[in-house]
MARBA-3410 file (N, C-alpha, C, O; in Angstrom, 1 decimal):
163
0.8,-1.2,0.0,0.0,0.0,0.0,0.9,1.3,0.0,0.6,2.2,-0.7 ~ 1.9,1.2,0.8,2.8,2.4,0.9,3.4,2.7,-0.5,3.5,3.9,-0.9 ~ 3.8,1.7,-1.2,4.4,1.9,-2.6,3.4,2.5,-3.5,3.7,3.4,-4.3 ~ 2.1,2.0,-3.4,1.1,2.6,-4.3,0.9,4.1,-4.0,0.8,4.9,-4.9 ~ 0.9,4.4,-2.7,0.6,5.8,-2.3,1.8,6.7,-2.5,1.7,7.9,-2.5
3.0,6.1,-2.8,4.2,7.0,-3.2,4.1,7.6,-4.6,4.7,8.6,-4.9 ~ 3.3,6.9,-5.4,3.0,7.5,-6.8,1.9,8.5,-6.7,0.8,8.2,-6.4 ~ 2.3,9.7,-7.1,1.3,10.8,-6.9,0.1,10.6,-7.8,-1.0,10.9,-7.4 ~ 0.2,10.1,-9.0,-0.9,9.9,-9.9,-1.8,8.8,-9.3,-3.0,8.9,-9.3 ~ -1.2,7.7,-8.8,-2.0,6.7,-8.2,-2.7,7.2,-6.9,-3.9,6.9,-6.7
-2.0,7.9,-6.1,-2.6,8.5,-4.9,-3.8,9.4,-5.3,-4.8,9.3,-4.6 ~ -3.6,10.2,-6.3,-4.7,11.1,-6.8,-5.9,10.3,-7.2,-7.0,10.6,-6.7 ~ -5.7,9.2,-7.9,-6.8,8.4,-8.4,-7.5,7.6,-7.3,-8.7,7.5,-7.3 ~ -6.7,7.1,-6.4,-7.3,6.4,-5.3,-8.2,7.3,-4.4,-9.3,6.9,-4.1 ~ -7.7,8.4,-4.0,-8.5,9.3,-3.2,-9.7,9.9,-3.9,-10.8,9.9,-3.3
-9.5,10.3,-5.1,-10.6,10.8,-5.9,-11.6,9.7,-6.2,-12.8,9.9,-6.0 ~ -11.1,8.6,-6.7,-12.1,7.5,-7.0,-12.8,7.0,-5.8,-14.0,6.7,-5.9 ~ -12.1,6.8,-4.7,-12.8,6.3,-3.5,-13.9,7.4,-3.0,-15.0,7.0,-2.6 ~ -13.5,8.6,-2.9,-14.4,9.7,-2.4,-15.6,9.8,-3.3,-16.7,9.8,-2.9 ~ -15.3,9.9,-4.6,-16.4,10.0,-5.6,-17.3,8.7,-5.6,-18.5,8.9,-5.7
-16.7,7.6,-5.4,-17.4,6.3,-5.4,-18.4,6.3,-4.2,-19.6,5.9,-4.3 ~ -17.9,6.8,-3.1,-18.8,6.8,-1.9,-19.9,7.9,-2.0,-21.0,7.6,-1.8 ~ -19.5,9.1,-2.3,-20.5,10.2,-2.3,-21.5,10.0,-3.4,-22.7,10.1,-3.1 ~ -21.1,9.7,-4.6,-22.0,9.4,-5.7,-23.0,8.3,-5.4,-24.2,8.4,-5.6 ~ -22.4,7.2,-4.9,-23.2,6.0,-4.7,-24.2,6.2,-3.5,-25.3,5.8,-3.5
-23.7,6.8,-2.4,-24.6,7.1,-1.3,-25.7,8.0,-1.7,-26.9,7.8,-1.4 ~ -25.4,9.1,-2.5,-26.5,10.0,-3.0,-27.5,9.2,-3.9,-28.7,9.4,-3.8 ~ -26.9,8.4,-4.8,-27.8,7.6,-5.7,-28.7,6.7,-4.9,-29.9,6.7,-5.1 ~ -28.2,6.0,-3.9,-29.0,5.1,-3.1,-30.1,5.8,-2.3,-31.2,5.5,-2.4 ~ -29.7,6.9,-1.7,-30.7,7.7,-0.9,-31.8,8.3,-1.8,-32.9,8.2,-1.4
-31.4,8.8,-3.0,-32.4,9.4,-3.8,-33.3,8.3,-4.5,-34.5,8.5,-4.5 ~ -32.7,7.3,-5.0,-33.5,6.2,-5.7,-34.4,5.5,-4.7,-35.6,5.1,-5.0 ~ -33.9,5.2,-3.5,-34.7,4.6,-2.5,-35.9,5.4,-2.1,-37.0,4.9,-2.0 ~ -35.6,6.7,-1.8,-36.7,7.6,-1.4,-37.7,7.8,-2.5,-38.9,7.9,-2.3 ~ -37.3,7.8,-3.8,-38.2,8.0,-4.9,-38.9,6.8,-5.4,-40.0,6.9,-6.0
-38.3,5.6,-5.2,-38.9,4.4,-5.8,-39.2,3.3,-4.9,-40.1,2.5,-5.1 ~ -38.5,3.2,-3.8,-38.6,2.1,-2.8,-38.5,0.8,-3.6,-39.2,-0.2,-3.3 ~ -37.6,0.7,-4.6,-37.4,-0.4,-5.5,-36.0,-0.9,-5.4,-35.0,-0.2,-5.7 ~ -35.9,-2.2,-5.1,-34.6,-2.9,-5.1,-34.0,-2.9,-6.5,-32.8,-2.6,-6.6 ~ -34.8,-3.1,-7.5,-34.3,-3.2,-8.9,-33.8,-1.8,-9.3,-32.7,-1.7,-9.9
-34.5,-0.7,-8.9,-34.0,0.6,-9.3,-32.7,1.0,-8.6,-31.8,1.5,-9.2 ~ -32.6,0.7,-7.3,-31.4,1.0,-6.5,-30.2,0.2,-7.0,-29.1,0.7,-7.2 ~ -30.4,-1.1,-7.1,-29.3,-2.0,-7.5,-28.9,-1.7,-8.9,-27.7,-1.7,-9.2 ~ -29.9,-1.5,-9.8,-29.5,-1.1,-11.2,-28.8,0.2,-11.2,-27.8,0.3,-12.0 ~ -29.2,1.1,-10.4,-28.5,2.4,-10.4,-27.1,2.3,-9.9,-26.2,2.9,-10.5
-26.8,1.4,-8.9,-25.5,1.2,-8.5,-24.6,0.6,-9.6,-23.5,1.1,-9.8 ~ -25.1,-0.4,-10.3,-24.3,-1.0,-11.3,-24.0,0.0,-12.5,-22.9,0.0,-13.0 ~ -25.1,0.7,-12.8,-24.9,1.7,-13.9,-23.9,2.8,-13.5,-22.9,3.1,-14.3 ~ -24.0,3.3,-12.3,-23.1,4.4,-11.9,-21.7,3.9,-11.7,-20.7,4.6,-11.9 ~ -21.6,2.6,-11.2,-20.3,2.1,-11.0,-19.5,2.1,-12.3,-18.3,2.4,-12.2
-20.1,1.7,-13.4,-19.4,1.6,-14.6,-19.3,3.0,-15.3,-18.2,3.5,-15.6 ~ -20.4,3.6,-15.5,-20.4,4.9,-16.3,-19.7,6.0,-15.6,-19.0,6.8,-16.2 ~ -20.0,6.2,-14.3,-19.4,7.3,-13.6,-17.9,7.0,-13.3,-17.1,8.0,-13.3 ~ -17.5,5.8,-13.2,-16.1,5.4,-13.1,-15.3,5.8,-14.4,-14.3,6.4,-14.3 ~ -16.0,5.5,-15.5,-15.4,5.9,-16.8,-15.3,7.4,-16.9,-14.3,8.0,-17.4
-16.4,8.1,-16.5,-16.5,9.6,-16.6,-15.4,10.2,-15.7,-14.7,11.1,-16.2 ~ -15.3,9.8,-14.5,-14.4,10.3,-13.6,-12.9,10.1,-14.0,-12.1,11.0,-13.9 ~ -12.7,8.9,-14.6,-11.4,8.6,-15.1,-11.0,9.5,-16.2,-9.9,10.0,-16.3 ~ -11.9,9.7,-17.1,-11.6,10.6,-18.2,-11.5,12.1,-17.7,-10.6,12.8,-18.2 ~ -12.3,12.5,-16.8,-12.1,13.8,-16.2,-10.8,14.0,-15.5,-10.1,15.0,-15.7
-10.3,13.0,-14.8,-9.0,13.1,-14.2,-7.9,13.1,-15.2,-6.9,13.8,-15.1 ~ -8.1,12.3,-16.3,-7.1,12.2,-17.4,-7.0,13.6,-18.0,-5.8,14.0,-18.2 ~ -8.1,14.2,-18.3,-8.0,15.5,-19.0,-7.4,16.6,-18.0,-6.6,17.4,-18.4 ~ -7.8,16.5,-16.8,-7.3,17.5,-15.8,-5.8,17.3,-15.6,-5.1,18.3,-15.6 ~ -5.3,16.1,-15.6,-3.9,15.9,-15.5,-3.1,16.3,-16.8,-2.0,16.8,-16.7
-3.8,16.0,-17.9,-3.1,16.4,-19.2,-3.0,18.0,-19.3,-2.1,18.5,-19.9 ~ -4.0,18.7,-18.6,-4.0,20.1,-18.6,-2.8,20.7,-17.8,-2.4,21.9,-17.9 ~ -2.3,19.9,-16.9,-1.2,20.3,-16.1,0.1,20.0,-16.8,0.5,18.9,-17.0 ~ 0.8,21.1,-17.2,2.1,20.9,-18.0,3.2,20.1,-17.2,4.1,19.6,-17.8 ~ 3.0,20.0,-15.9,4.0,19.3,-15.1,3.8,17.8,-15.0,4.6,17.1,-14.4
2.6,17.4,-15.5,2.3,16.0,-15.3,3.0,15.1,-16.4,2.9,15.5,-17.6 ~ 3.6,14.0,-16.0,4.2,13.1,-16.9,3.1,12.2,-17.5,2.1,12.0,-16.9 ~ 3.5,11.5,-18.5,2.6,10.5,-19.1,2.3,9.4,-18.1,1.1,9.0,-18.0 ~ 3.3,9.0,-17.4,3.0,7.9,-16.4,2.1,8.4,-15.3,1.3,7.6,-14.8 ~ 2.3,9.6,-14.9,1.5,10.2,-13.8,0.0,10.3,-14.3,-0.9,9.9,-13.6
-0.2,10.7,-15.5,-1.5,10.9,-16.1,-2.2,9.5,-16.1,-3.4,9.4,-15.7 ~ -1.5,8.5,-16.6,-2.1,7.2,-16.8,-2.3,6.5,-15.4,-3.3,5.8,-15.2 ~ -1.4,6.7,-14.5,-1.6,6.2,-13.1,-2.9,6.8,-12.5,-3.6,6.0,-11.9 ~ -3.0,8.1,-12.6,-4.2,8.7,-12.1,-5.5,8.2,-12.8,-6.5,8.0,-12.1 ~ -5.4,8.1,-14.1,-6.6,7.7,-14.9,-7.0,6.2,-14.5,-8.2,6.0,-14.1
-6.1,5.3,-14.5,-6.4,3.9,-14.2,-6.8,3.7,-12.8,-7.8,3.0,-12.5 ~ -6.1,4.3,-11.8,-6.4,4.2,-10.4,-7.8,4.8,-10.1,-8.5,4.3,-9.2 ~ -8.1,5.9,-10.7,-9.4,6.5,-10.5,-10.5,5.5,-11.0,-11.5,5.3,-10.3 ~ -10.4,5.0,-12.2,-11.4,4.1,-12.7,-11.5,2.9,-11.8,-12.7,2.5,-11.4 ~ -10.5,2.2,-11.5,-10.5,1.0,-10.7,-11.1,1.2,-9.3,-11.9,0.4,-8.8
-10.6,2.3,-8.7,-11.0,2.6,-7.3,-12.5,2.9,-7.3,-13.3,2.4,-6.5 ~ -12.9,3.8,-8.2,-14.4,4.2,-8.3,-15.2,3.0,-8.5,-16.3,2.8,-7.9 ~ -14.9,2.2,-9.5,-15.6,1.0,-9.8,-15.7,0.0,-8.6,-16.8,-0.4,-8.3 ~ -14.6,-0.2,-8.0,-14.6,-1.2,-6.9,-15.5,-0.6,-5.7,-16.3,-1.3,-5.1 ~ -15.2,0.6,-5.3,-15.9,1.2,-4.2,-17.4,1.3,-4.5,-18.2,0.9,-3.6
-17.8,1.7,-5.6,-19.2,1.8,-5.9,-19.9,0.4,-5.9,-21.0,0.3,-5.4 ~ -19.2,-0.6,-6.4,-19.8,-2.0,-6.4,-19.9,-2.5,-5.0,-20.7,-3.4,-4.8 ~ -19.1,-2.1,-4.0,-19.2,-2.6,-2.7,-20.6,-2.2,-2.1,-21.0,-2.9,-1.2 ~ -21.2,-1.2,-2.6,-22.5,-0.8,-2.0,-23.6,-1.7,-2.5,-24.7,-1.7,-1.9 ~ -23.3,-2.5,-3.5,-24.4,-3.5,-3.9,-24.5,-4.7,-3.0,-25.5,-5.3,-2.9
-23.4,-5.0,-2.3,-23.4,-6.2,-1.4,-24.5,-6.2,-0.4,-25.2,-7.2,-0.3 ~ -24.7,-5.2,0.4,-25.9,-5.2,1.4,-27.2,-5.4,0.7,-28.1,-6.1,1.2 ~ -27.4,-4.9,-0.5,-28.6,-5.0,-1.2,-28.9,-6.4,-1.7,-30.0,-6.8,-1.9 ~ -27.8,-7.2,-1.9,-28.0,-8.6,-2.3,-28.3,-9.5,-1.2,-28.9,-10.6,-1.5 ~ -28.1,-9.1,0.0,-28.2,-10.0,1.2,-29.2,-9.5,2.2,-29.6,-10.3,3.1
-29.6,-8.3,2.2,-30.5,-7.7,3.2,-31.8,-7.2,2.6,-31.8,-6.9,1.4 ~ -32.8,-6.9,3.4,-33.9,-6.2,3.0,-33.5,-4.8,2.5,-32.6,-4.3,3.0 ~ -34.3,-4.3,1.6,-34.0,-2.9,1.1,-33.8,-1.9,2.2,-32.9,-1.1,2.2 ~ -34.8,-1.9,3.1,-34.7,-0.9,4.2,-33.4,-1.0,5.0,-32.7,0.0,5.2 ~ -33.0,-2.2,5.4,-31.8,-2.4,6.1,-30.6,-2.1,5.3,-29.6,-1.5,5.7
-30.6,-2.6,4.0,-29.5,-2.5,3.2,-29.1,-1.0,2.9,-28.0,-0.6,2.8 ~ -30.1,-0.1,2.8,-29.9,1.3,2.6,-29.2,1.9,3.8,-28.2,2.6,3.6 ~ -29.6,1.5,5.0,-28.9,2.0,6.2,-27.5,1.5,6.3,-26.6,2.2,6.6 ~ -27.3,0.2,6.0,-26.0,-0.4,6.0,-25.1,0.3,5.0,-23.9,0.5,5.3 ~ -25.6,0.5,3.8,-24.8,1.2,2.7,-24.4,2.6,3.1,-23.2,2.9,2.9
-25.3,3.3,3.7,-24.9,4.7,4.2,-23.9,4.6,5.3,-22.9,5.3,5.3 ~ -24.1,3.7,6.2,-23.1,3.4,7.3,-21.7,3.1,6.7,-20.7,3.6,7.1 ~ -21.7,2.2,5.7,-20.5,1.8,5.0,-19.8,3.0,4.4,-18.6,3.2,4.5 ~ -20.6,3.8,3.7,-20.0,5.0,3.1,-19.4,5.9,4.1,-18.3,6.5,3.8 ~ -20.1,6.1,5.2,-19.5,7.0,6.2,-18.2,6.5,6.8,-17.3,7.2,7.1
-18.2,5.2,7.0,-16.9,4.5,7.5,-15.8,4.8,6.5,-14.7,5.1,6.9 ~ -16.0,4.6,5.2,-15.0,4.8,4.2,-14.5,6.3,4.3,-13.3,6.5,4.2 ~ -15.5,7.2,4.4,-15.1,8.6,4.4,-14.3,8.9,5.7,-13.3,9.6,5.6 ~ -14.6,8.3,6.8,-13.8,8.5,8.0,-12.4,7.9,7.8,-11.4,8.6,8.2 ~ -12.3,6.8,7.3,-11.0,6.1,7.0,-10.1,7.0,6.1,-8.9,7.2,6.4
-10.7,7.4,5.0,-10.0,8.3,4.1,-9.5,9.6,4.7,-8.4,10.0,4.6 ~ -10.4,10.2,5.5,-10.2,11.5,6.1,-9.1,11.3,7.2,-8.2,12.1,7.3 ~ -9.1,10.2,7.9,-8.1,9.9,9.0,-6.8,9.8,8.3,-5.8,10.4,8.8 ~ -6.7,9.0,7.3,-5.4,8.8,6.6,-4.9,10.1,6.0,-3.7,10.4,6.2 ~ -5.7,10.9,5.4,-5.3,12.1,4.9,-4.8,13.1,5.9,-3.8,13.7,5.8
-5.5,13.2,7.0,-5.1,14.1,8.1,-3.8,13.7,8.7,-2.9,14.5,9.0 ~ -3.6,12.4,8.9,-2.4,11.9,9.5,-1.2,12.1,8.6,-0.1,12.5,9.0 ~ -1.4,11.9,7.2,-0.3,12.1,6.3,0.1,13.6,6.2,1.2,14.0,5.9 ~ -0.9,14.5,6.4,-0.7,15.9,6.3,-0.4,16.6,7.6,-0.1,17.8,7.7 ~ -0.3,15.7,8.6,0.0,16.1,10.0,-0.9,17.3,10.5,-0.4,18.3,11.0
-2.2,17.1,10.3,-3.1,18.1,10.8,-4.1,17.4,11.7,-4.1,16.1,11.8 ~ -4.8,18.1,12.5,-5.8,17.5,13.5,-6.8,16.7,12.7,-7.4,17.1,11.8 ~ -7.0,15.5,13.2,-7.9,14.5,12.6,-9.4,14.9,12.7,-10.1,14.8,11.7 ~ -9.8,15.2,13.8,-11.3,15.5,14.0,-11.9,16.5,13.1,-13.0,16.3,12.6 ~ -11.3,17.7,12.9,-11.9,18.7,12.0,-12.0,18.2,10.6,-12.9,18.4,9.9
-11.0,17.4,10.1,-11.0,16.9,8.8,-12.1,15.9,8.6,-12.9,15.9,7.7 ~ -12.2,15.0,9.6,-13.3,14.0,9.6,-14.7,14.6,9.6,-15.6,14.3,8.9 ~ -14.8,15.6,10.5,-16.1,16.3,10.7,-16.5,17.0,9.4,-17.6,17.0,9.0 ~ -15.5,17.7,8.8,-15.8,18.4,7.5,-16.3,17.4,6.4,-17.3,17.7,5.8 ~ -15.6,16.3,6.3,-15.9,15.4,5.2,-17.3,14.7,5.5,-18.0,14.4,4.6
-17.5,14.3,6.8,-18.8,13.7,7.1,-19.9,14.7,6.9,-21.0,14.3,6.5 ~ -19.7,15.9,7.2,-20.8,16.9,7.0,-21.2,17.0,5.5,-22.3,17.1,5.2 ~ -20.2,17.1,4.7,-20.4,17.1,3.2,-21.2,15.9,2.8,-22.1,16.0,2.0 ~ -20.7,14.7,3.2,-21.4,13.5,2.9,-22.9,13.5,3.4,-23.8,13.0,2.6 ~ -23.1,13.9,4.6,-24.5,14.0,5.1,-25.3,14.9,4.3,-26.5,14.6,4.0
-24.8,16.1,3.9,-25.6,17.0,3.0,-26.0,16.3,1.7,-27.1,16.4,1.3 ~ -25.0,15.6,1.1,-25.3,14.9,-0.1,-26.5,13.9,0.1,-27.4,13.8,-0.7 ~ -26.4,13.1,1.1,-27.4,12.1,1.4,-28.8,12.7,1.6,-29.8,12.3,1.1 ~ -28.8,13.7,2.4,-30.1,14.4,2.8,-30.7,15.1,1.6,-31.9,14.9,1.3 ~ -29.9,15.8,0.8,-30.4,16.5,-0.4,-30.9,15.4,-1.4,-32.0,15.6,-2.0
-30.1,14.4,-1.6,-30.5,13.3,-2.6,-31.8,12.6,-2.1,-32.7,12.3,-2.9 ~ -32.0,12.4,-0.8,-33.2,11.8,-0.3,-34.4,12.7,-0.6,-35.4,12.3,-1.1 ~ -34.3,14.0,-0.4,-35.4,14.9,-0.6,-35.7,15.1,-2.1,-36.8,15.4,-2.5 ~ -34.6,15.0,-2.9,-34.9,15.0,-4.4,-35.7,13.8,-4.7,-36.7,13.9,-5.5 ~ -35.4,12.6,-4.2,-36.1,11.4,-4.4,-37.6,11.5,-4.0,-38.5,11.1,-4.7
-37.8,12.1,-2.8,-39.1,12.3,-2.3,-39.9,13.3,-3.2,-41.1,13.0,-3.5 ~ -39.3,14.3,-3.6,-39.9,15.3,-4.5,-40.3,14.6,-5.9,-41.4,14.8,-6.3 ~ -39.4,13.9,-6.5,-39.6,13.2,-7.7,-40.8,12.2,-7.6,-41.7,12.2,-8.4 ~ -40.8,11.5,-6.5,-41.9,10.6,-6.2,-43.3,11.3,-6.1,-44.3,10.9,-6.6 ~ -43.3,12.4,-5.4,-44.5,13.1,-5.2,-45.0,13.9,-6.4,-46.2,14.0,-6.6
-44.1,14.3,-7.3,-44.5,15.1,-8.5,-44.9,14.1,-9.7,-45.8,14.4,-10.4 ~ -44.1,13.0,-9.8,-44.3,12.2,-11.0,-45.0,10.9,-10.8,-45.0,10.1,-11.8 ~ -45.5,10.6,-9.7,-46.3,9.3,-9.6,-47.7,9.5,-9.2,-48.4,8.6,-9.0
END
């Protein structure tokens, strides 16, 4: 793991892919669950976003890194590939509770899992930057909570307006 994190491109891709995978998938789950109460919709949404958004994020990172004149080709591709693989993997982990638990419980477990990943990423980041851990974790959890709450209410709104 240490060797992976020594490569700046890989580190960029892992942190971006993991964070995006968590936030996007938690928001998707909260919104689709609130709007449809459908296992098929939520699970299908996770699979679609795992692939399409991982590809989109990887291309976005690729272009952003190419725009930096100081980025080497190896850095660009390390960031691109690690973003895609990390986002894909992290997003797909959210499907596991849905495969084994009732939808209501699985949604709670998925949100809990996402918050745990955010805490772990934030902790690692704060420790490596030698800053206080709690403010970093609190800031990132607050952002994640806002995403889940807003997505939930968008789902409720869509359900009430279009059904």
